[in-house]
KOLTORLO-178781 format. One record per residue: x negated, y negated, z of N, C-alpha, C in turn. Coordinates in steps of 0.05 Angstrom, whole numbers, plus 5000, padded with zeros to 4 digits. Layout:
// residues N
  n.x  n.y  n.z ca.x ca.y ca.z  c.x  c.y  c.z
    X    Y    Z    X    Y    Z    X    Y    Z
...
***
This chain:
// residues 313
  n.x  n.y  n.z ca.x ca.y ca.z  c.x  c.y  c.z
 5086 5285 4610 5072 5285 4636 5087 5269 4657
 5100 5246 4649 5114 5229 4667 5143 5237 4669
 5152 5242 4694 5180 5248 4699 5192 5226 4716
 5217 5219 4711 5232 5201 4729 5254 5216 4742
 5255 5215 4769 5275 5228 4784 5290 5208 4802
 5311 5217 4814 5326 5200 4833 5331 5217 4858
 5320 5208 4880 5326 5222 4906 5346 5206 4921
 5359 5219 4940 5379 5205 4957 5366 5199 4984
 5368 5174 4992 5356 5166 5018 5373 5176 5041
 5364 5172 5065 5379 5180 5089 5405 5165 5092
 5407 5141 5080 5432 5126 5081 5446 5126 5054
 5441 5147 5038 5455 5151 5012 5449 5130 4991
 5425 5119 4993 5416 5100 4973 5399 5115 4952
 5396 5103 4928 5380 5115 4907 5351 5108 4911
 5333 5129 4909 5304 5125 4909 5293 5133 4882
 5287 5114 4864 5275 5121 4839 5246 5131 4843
 5240 5155 4833 5214 5168 4837 5202 5175 4810
 5177 5167 4807 5161 5174 4783 5140 5194 4790
 5138 5215 4774 5118 5236 4779 5101 5241 4754
 5075 5237 4756 5056 5244 4735 5045 5271 4743
 5051 5292 4727 5043 5319 4735 5026 5332 4713
 5002 5341 4720 4985 5355 4701 4993 5384 4699
 4983 5399 4680 4991 5427 4676 4985 5445 4700
 4962 5442 4712 4954 5460 4735 4944 5443 4758
 4963 5431 4773 4955 5413 4795 4944 5428 4819
 4925 5414 4833 4915 5426 4857 4919 5408 4882
 4930 5385 4878 4936 5367 4901 4955 5345 4892
 4966 5330 4911 4985 5309 4906 4975 5283 4918
 4979 5261 4904 4975 5234 4915 5002 5221 4916
 5012 5216 4940 5037 5201 4943 5030 5172 4945
 5037 5156 4925 5029 5129 4923 5051 5110 4931
 5045 5090 4947 5064 5070 4957 5055 5042 4947
 5072 5030 4930 5064 5004 4918 5066 4981 4938
 5057 4958 4929 5057 4934 4946 5080 4915 4941
 5077 4891 4951 5098 4870 4950 5102 4859 4922
 5127 4856 4914 5134 4842 4889 5120 4855 4865
 5120 4882 4864 5110 4897 4841 5127 4922 4839
 5116 4943 4826 5132 4967 4822 5114 4991 4815
 5126 5015 4817 5110 5040 4814 5097 5043 4787
 5110 5035 4766 5099 5041 4739 5075 5024 4732
 5068 5004 4749 5043 4989 4745 5019 5007 4750
 5023 5030 4762 5001 5048 4769 4997 5070 4748
 5008 5066 4724 5007 5086 4703 4978 5093 4695
 4961 5073 4693 4933 5078 4685 4919 5096 4706
 4922 5088 4731 4910 5104 4752 4922 5132 4753
 4948 5134 4751 4962 5160 4753 4953 5179 4731
 4950 5169 4707 4941 5186 4685 4912 5195 4690
 4895 5177 4700 4867 5185 4706 4867 5206 4728
 4883 5203 4748 4884 5223 4770 4895 5249 4760
 4916 5248 4743 4928 5272 4733 4907 5288 4716
 4890 5273 4702 4870 5287 4685 4850 5303 4702
 4849 5297 4728 4832 5311 4746 4847 5330 4765
 4872 5336 4757 4887 5356 4771 4905 5347 4794
 4909 5320 4796 4926 5310 4817 4954 5302 4807
 4974 5312 4820 5001 5300 4816 5001 5273 4829
 5012 5253 4816 5016 5227 4828 5045 5222 4829
 5056 5216 4853 5084 5211 4857 5087 5183 4869
 5102 5166 4856 5106 5138 4866 5135 5130 4863
 5146 5119 4884 5174 5110 4882 5176 5080 4882
 5197 5069 4871 5202 5040 4873 5216 5035 4899
 5204 5017 4915 5216 5011 4941 5240 4993 4938
 5257 4992 4958 5281 4977 4957 5276 4948 4950
 5292 4937 4933 5288 4909 4924 5265 4906 4905
 5256 4928 4894 5233 4927 4875 5238 4946 4851
 5228 4938 4828 5229 4955 4804 5257 4965 4798
 5260 4990 4792 5286 5001 4785 5304 5006 4809
 5293 5000 4833 5310 5002 4857 5325 4976 4864
 5321 4956 4847 5336 4931 4851 5365 4936 4845
 5383 4928 4862 5411 4933 4859 5427 4910 4871
 5453 4913 4870 5471 4893 4882 5467 4893 4912
 5464 4916 4924 5460 4919 4953 5432 4910 4961
 5413 4917 4944 5385 4910 4950 5374 4893 4927
 5381 4868 4927 5372 4850 4906 5341 4846 4908
 5330 4833 4888 5302 4829 4886 5290 4817 4912
 5271 4831 4924 5257 4821 4948 5271 4826 4974
 5293 4841 4974 5308 4847 4998 5305 4877 5004
 5297 4885 5028 5292 4913 5034 5311 4924 5055
 5329 4907 5066 5347 4917 5087 5333 4919 5114
 5342 4937 5130 5330 4941 5156 5301 4952 5153
 5283 4943 5169 5255 4951 5165 5250 4981 5164
 5265 4996 5180 5260 5025 5181 5268 5039 5155
 5285 5027 5138 5296 5041 5115 5274 5047 5095
 5256 5029 5090 5235 5034 5070 5215 5055 5081
 5211 5055 5107 5194 5076 5119 5208 5103 5118
 5234 5104 5122 5249 5129 5119 5248 5139 5090
 5248 5121 5070 5247 5129 5042 5220 5143 5036
 5199 5133 5048 5172 5146 5045 5173 5174 5055
 5186 5178 5078 5189 5205 5089 5205 5223 5070
 5227 5212 5059 5243 5228 5041 5227 5238 5017
 5212 5219 5005 5195 5227 4982 5174 5248 4991
 5162 5244 5014 5142 5263 5024 5154 5290 5028
 5178 5291 5040 5191 5317 5044 5197 5331 5018
 5206 5315 4998 5212 5327 4971 5186 5339 4960
 5164 5325 4962 5139 5335 4951 5130 5361 4965
 5133 5362 4992 5126 5386 5006 5144 5410 4999
 5170 5404 4995 5189 5425 4987 5185 5435 4959
 5178 5416 4941 5174 5423 4913 5148 5436 4907
 5127 5427 4921 5100 5438 4917 5089 5447 4944
 5100 5468 4955 5093 5475 4983 5064 5483 4987
 5050 5491 4967 5022 5500 4970 5002 5478 4966
 5011 5454 4959 4992 5433 4952 4988 5413 4975
 4963 5405 4980 4958 5384 5000 4968 5357 4990
 4975 5340 5008 4986 5313 5001 4968 5292 5013
 4958 5275 4995 4944 5251 5004 4963 5227 5001
 4967 5212 5023 4985 5189 5022 4967 5164 5017
 4974 5149 4997 4958 5126 4988 4976 5102 4986
 4969 5080 4999 4985 5056 4997 4968 5032 4990
 4980 5013 4974 4966 4988 4967 4980 4965 4980
 4964 4948 4993 4974 4922 5005 4997 4928 5025
 5021 4917 5021 5043 4925 5038 5045 4955 5041
 5042 4969 5019 5043 4998 5020 5021 5010 5037
 4998 4997 5039 4977 5007 5056 4985 5007 5086
 4999 4986 5094 5009 4985 5122 5030 5006 5126
 5047 5011 5106 5067 5032 5108 5054 5060 5109
 5033 5063 5094 5019 5089 5094 5006 5094 5121
 4995 5073 5133 4983 5075 5159 5004 5082 5180
 5028 5070 5178 5050 5076 5196 5059 5105 5192
 5060 5114 5167 5068 5142 5162 5048 5161 5176
 5023 5155 5175 5002 5172 5188 5006 5172 5218
 5017 5151 5229 5022 5150 5258 5048 5165 5265
 5069 5160 5249 5095 5172 5255 5098 5201 5247
 5084 5209 5226 5086 5236 5215 5058 5248 5211
 5043 5251 5232 5015 5259 5229 5010 5286 5216
 5030 5303 5217 5027 5330 5205 5037 5332 5176
 5046 5310 5165 5058 5310 5138 5039 5300 5117
 5014 5295 5124 4994 5287 5104 4967 5299 5110
 4952 5303 5089 4925 5316 5092 4903 5295 5090
 4909 5271 5081 4889 5250 5080 4904 5224 5076
 4891 5201 5081 4903 5175 5079 4884 5156 5064
 4895 5142 5044 4880 5121 5030 4894 5095 5035
 4881 5075 5047 4892 5049 5052 4877 5029 5034
 4890 5020 5013 4877 5003 4993 4888 4975 4995
 4870 4955 4995 4879 4927 4998 4892 4922 5024
 4883 4934 5045 4895 4931 5071 4881 4909 5087
 4890 4905 5111 4878 4884 5128 4883 4889 5158
 4873 4872 5174 4876 4874 5203 4900 4859 5212
 4920 4872 5223 4945 4859 5231 4944 4847 5258
 4923 4853 5274 4921 4842 5301 4914 4813 5300
 4920 4798 5321 4911 4771 5323 4933 4751 5325
 4926 4726 5333 4945 4705 5338 4960 4696 5313
 4946 4695 5290 4959 4685 5266 4983 4702 5259
 4980 4729 5261 5003 4746 5254 5025 4744 5275
 5018 4741 5300 5039 4738 5320 5054 4712 5316
 5040 4691 5309 5054 4666 5302 5071 4669 5277
 5061 4683 5258 5076 4688 5233 5101 4703 5238
 5100 4722 5256 5124 4738 5263 5145 4720 5276
 5136 4702 5293 5154 4683 5307 5168 4665 5286
 5152 4655 5267 5163 4637 5246 5183 4652 5229
 5176 4677 5221 5194 4693 5204 5220 4700 5219
 5217 4706 5245 5241 4712 5261 5259 4688 5264
 5247 4664 5267 5263 4640 5269 5277 4634 5243
 5263 4638 5221 5275 4633 5195 5298 4652 5190
 5296 4677 5199 5317 4697 5196 5342 4688 5213
 5336 4678 5236 5358 4669 5254 5373 4645 5241
 5358 4627 5229 5369 4603 5217 5383 4608 5191
 5371 4624 5174 5380 4627 5146 5392 4654 5140
 5387 4674 5157 5396 4701 5150 5373 4717 5136
 5376 4743 5135 5355 4759 5124 5354 4760 5094
 5375 4751 5080 5376 4751 5051 5364 4725 5039
 5357 4706 5055 5349 4680 5045 5321 4681 5032
 5319 4668 5008 5293 4667 4994 5278 4642 5004
 5259 4646 5021 5246 4624 5035 5220 4617 5020
 5220 4594 5007 5195 4584 4994 5174 4578 5015
 5183 4569 5038 5165 4562 5060 5149 4586 5069
 5164 4608 5074 5150 4633 5083 5133 4644 5060
 5142 4642 5035 5127 4651 5013 5100 4637 5011
 5101 4610 5015 5076 4594 5014 5059 4600 5038
 5071 4604 5061 5056 4610 5086 5041 4637 5083
 5055 4656 5071 5043 4683 5068 5023 4685 5046
 5029 4674 5023 5012 4678 4999 4996 4654 4990
 5005 4630 4998 4993 4605 4989 4963 4604 4994
 4954 4612 5018 4925 4609 5024 4907 4628 5007
 4918 4648 4995 4901 4669 4982 4885 4657 4959
 4896 4639 4944 4882 4628 4920 4861 4607 4928
 4863 4597 4952 4845 4575 4960 4816 4584 4963
 4811 4610 4965 4784 4620 4967 4769 4619 4941
 4783 4613 4919 4771 4614 4892 4771 4587 4879
 4749 4579 4868 4746 4553 4855 4761 4552 4829
 4774 4529 4824 4788 4524 4799 4805 4547 4789
 4824 4557 4805 4840 4579 4796 4856 4572 4771
 4858 4590 4753 4873 4586 4728 4903 4589 4732
 4911 4607 4750 4939 4612 4756 4943 4614 4786
 4968 4617 4794 4974 4620 4823 4967 4648 4833
 4960 4666 4814 4955 4694 4822 4926 4703 4816
 4908 4684 4814 4880 4691 4809 4868 4708 4831
 4880 4707 4855 4870 4723 4877 4874 4753 4874
 4891 4760 4854 4896 4789 4850 4873 4803 4836
 4860 4789 4817 4839 4803 4801 4822 4782 4787
 4797 4790 4781 4779 4774 4765 4785 4776 4735
 4801 4796 4728 4807 4802 4700 4831 4785 4691
 4827 4764 4675 4850 4747 4667 4871 4762 4652
 4864 4783 4637 4884 4798 4623 4903 4812 4642
 4893 4822 4664 4910 4835 4684 4927 4815 4699
 4916 4791 4705 4932 4770 4717 4955 4762 4699
 4949 4759 4673 4969 4750 4654 4991 4772 4651
 4983 4797 4652 5002 4819 4650 5021 4818 4674
 5010 4812 4697 5027 4809 4722 5047 4786 4718
 5037 4764 4708 5054 4740 4704 5077 4746 4684
 5071 4762 4663 5090 4768 4643 5111 4788 4652
 5104 4804 4672 5122 4825 4681 5145 4814 4697
 5170 4817 4688 5193 4805 4702 5198 4819 4729
 5185 4842 4734 5188 4856 4759 5165 4851 4778
 5150 4830 4773 5127 4823 4790 5128 4793 4798
 5116 4787 4821 5111 4760 4829 5135 4744 4838
 5157 4757 4845 5181 4742 4853 5180 4735 4883
 5197 4716 4890 5199 4707 4918 5213 4729 4935
 5202 4733 4959 5213 4753 4977 5232 4740 4997
 5248 4756 5010 5268 4746 5029 5256 4743 5057
 5271 4727 5073 5262 4724 5101 5260 4750 5116
 5280 4768 5110 5280 4794 5124 5256 4810 5117
 5247 4808 5092 5223 4823 5084 5198 4812 5099
 5195 4786 5101 5172 4775 5114 5171 4783 5144
 5194 4783 5157 5195 4791 5185 5187 4820 5187
 5197 4837 5169 5190 4866 5170 5161 4870 5164
 5150 4856 5145 5122 4859 5137 5103 4852 5160
 5107 4828 5171 5089 4819 5193 5093 4837 5217
 5118 4845 5223 5122 4863 5245 5108 4890 5241
 5107 4899 5216 5093 4924 5210 5063 4922 5214
 5052 4899 5205 5023 4896 5208 5015 4895 5237
 5032 4883 5253 5026 4882 5282 5029 4910 5295
 5049 4925 5287 5054 4951 5298 5032 4971 5293
 5023 4972 5268 5002 4992 5261 4975 4985 5272
 4972 4961 5283 4947 4952 5294 4945 4957 5325
 4967 4966 5337 4967 4970 5366 4951 4995 5373
 4932 4994 5391 4917 5017 5399 4933 5041 5408
 4956 5036 5422 4972 5058 5431 4986 5073 5408
 4991 5058 5386 5002 5070 5363 4981 5086 5347
 4958 5074 5344 4936 5086 5330 4928 5113 5343
 4931 5113 5370 4923 5138 5385 4940 5162 5377
 4962 5157 5363 4979 5180 5355 4970 5193 5329
 4951 5180 5316 4940 5191 5291 4923 5216 5296
 4923 5234 5277 4906 5258 5279 4876 5249 5279
 4861 5259 5298 4834 5250 5301 4816 5260 5278
 4825 5282 5265 4809 5293 5243 4820 5285 5215
 4838 5266 5214 4850 5258 5189 4829 5243 5172
 4823 5253 5148 4805 5238 5130 4819 5212 5121
 4805 5189 5125 4816 5163 5118 4797 5148 5101
 4806 5137 5079 4790 5120 5061 4802 5092 5062
 4787 5072 5071 4794 5044 5069 4778 5033 5046
 4793 5024 5025 4780 5016 5000 4792 4989 4991
 4774 4969 4987 4784 4942 4981 4762 4927 4965
 4771 4904 4954 4752 4885 4943 4740 4869 4965
 4714 4863 4963 4700 4847 4983 4710 4818 4983
 4723 4810 4961 4735 4783 4959 4765 4783 4961
 4776 4804 4972 4805 4806 4975 4814 4789 4999
 4830 4768 4995 4838 4752 5018 4857 4766 5037
 4871 4787 5028 4888 4802 5046 4871 4816 5068
 4848 4825 5060 4829 4838 5078 4809 4819 5090
 4815 4792 5088 4797 4773 5100 4769 4774 5089
 4767 4778 5062 4741 4781 5048 4724 4802 5062
 4736 4824 5069 4722 4847 5080 4723 4848 5110
 4725 4825 5123 4724 4825 5153 4747 4841 5165
 4771 4838 5154 4794 4852 5165 4792 4882 5161
 4781 4890 5138 4778 4918 5132 4758 4931 5151
 4736 4917 5156 4716 4926 5175 4728 4929 5203
 4746 4909 5210 4759 4910 5236 4777 4935 5239
 4791 4941 5217 4808 4965 5218 4791 4990 5221
 4769 4992 5206 4751 5015 5209 4741 5018 5237
 4732 4996 5249 4722 4997 5276 4744 5006 5296
 4768 4996 5292 4790 5003 5310 4797 5033 5308
 4797 5043 5284 4803 5072 5280 4781 5089 5292
 4756 5081 5288 4734 5097 5300 4734 5095 5330
 4741 5072 5341 4742 5069 5370 4764 5087 5382
 4785 5092 5366 4807 5109 5375 4800 5138 5373
 4777 5144 5363 4768 5172 5362 4771 5186 5335
 4780 5171 5314 4782 5183 5288 4754 5187 5276
 4748 5211 5269 4721 5218 5262 4714 5218 5232
 4734 5215 5215 4729 5216 5186 4739 5191 5172
 4729 5168 5180 4737 5143 5169 4715 5134 5150
 4722 5130 5124 4703 5121 5104 4713 5093 5094
 4695 5075 5090 4702 5048 5080 4685 5042 5055
 4698 5030 5036 4685 5021 5012 4695 4993 5004
 4676 4974 5002 4682 4947 4993 4667 4942 4968
 4681 4931 4947 4668 4926 4921 4661 4896 4919
 4636 4890 4916 4627 4862 4914 4642 4847 4892
 4651 4823 4900 4665 4804 4882 4693 4812 4875
 4701 4837 4879 4728 4846 4871 4749 4834 4890
 4773 4830 4879 4794 4816 4893 4815 4837 4903
 4840 4829 4902 4861 4845 4916 4868 4871 4902
 4874 4870 4876 4883 4894 4862 4860 4908 4849
 4846 4925 4864 4822 4937 4854 4828 4957 4832
 4852 4967 4830 4859 4984 4807 4864 4969 4782
 4865 4942 4784 4868 4925 4761 4844 4905 4758
 4822 4913 4769 4798 4896 4769 4780 4903 4745
 4760 4886 4741 4741 4890 4720 4727 4917 4722
 4723 4926 4747 4709 4951 4752 4729 4974 4760
 4753 4973 4749 4773 4992 4758 4765 5021 4752
 4750 5026 4731 4742 5054 4725 4722 5064 4747
 4705 5046 4756 4687 5053 4778 4704 5059 4804
 4723 5043 4809 4740 5047 4833 4755 5074 4831
 4767 5079 4808 4781 5104 4804 4763 5128 4807
 4739 5126 4795 4719 5148 4798 4712 5153 4827
 4708 5132 4842 4702 5135 4871 4726 5147 4886
 4750 5138 4880 4774 5149 4893 4776 5179 4887
 4772 5186 4862 4775 5214 4855 4753 5231 4868
 4729 5221 4869 4707 5236 4882 4713 5241 4911
 4723 5220 4925 4730 5223 4953 4753 5243 4956
 4774 5240 4940 4797 5258 4942 4790 5287 4936
 4773 5291 4916 4765 5319 4910 4749 5331 4933
 4732 5314 4946 4716 5324 4969 4734 5332 4992
 4755 5315 4997 4774 5321 5018 4788 5347 5013
 4798 5350 4989 4813 5374 4982 4796 5399 4984
 4770 5396 4977 4751 5418 4978 4743 5425 5007
 4750 5407 5025 4743 5412 5053 4715 5404 5060
 4702 5388 5043 4675 5378 5049 4676 5359 5072
 4655 5359 5088 4652 5340 5110 4642 5314 5098
 4658 5293 5101 4651 5267 5090 4639 5250 5112
 4614 5240 5109 4602 5223 5130 4619 5199 5135
 4623 5193 5160 4638 5168 5167 4621 5144 5161
 4635 5122 5155 4621 5097 5150 4607 5088 5176
 4582 5081 5173 4567 5073 5197 4561 5043 5197
 4560 5031 5173 4554 5002 5172 4580 4987 5170
 4590 4976 5192 4615 4962 5193 4610 4933 5201
***
């Protein structure tokens, strides 16, 4: 069921692509992973989705997983546009290989912001959008963060592993939880999943200054009203997060994103927040519930059902 391919990027770089394909697929989920992790962490979800007729295609982003190389060492992604270009290359491959199948673009965390940007830049290349573990990029804190990351890039270069930026970006996330057992308790309530993350040599590493500048810049960009206005007004969108996810401001940021999208005239915005759940809802105690809800929404979208927009924000 699982295939590993290698695509060529627009700048002749290697894009490792994993495809979980069922015997008779009726749709595709193009999955974009988050920071300091990799595509094969989504094996459980991908197999569940494949059992319901979805191809799941996920690539390792530059500086991550099997895409780590001498040119793109761990945590380094190069110029900000290159990772976005890679998403387009994968999307184009999927459309060319499976021309009759609709494509749902789904991103987690960093990947959710990239997925939102893809929906802005390539509105006709996706049939639906799932932003999981996302947040609101607007506001003073992010603008200050971008200034700090830019200054650090100027001082140290874009390849520098900045513990200061790492702490600034991720340090506050654990503080919302009493007596954390590890530095990554904010990811999930399930200690087994947190421990698996800690054991994985391809997870939890320090990112480069260039990455942080690109990340914060992306969160600011996708939050601009003039950019959001470029999205298809009839695009089905699912915002799905844990209610205790610090990336989404314990739900406040996710609600803000939903309001902004609806204010821009997008008519099919659905939001789901899971009580007590944290950042990685596909690795949470209730992950089977999350997957069932994701599949139900995706099946409805593919069937062309009218999905009521979220009204309580």
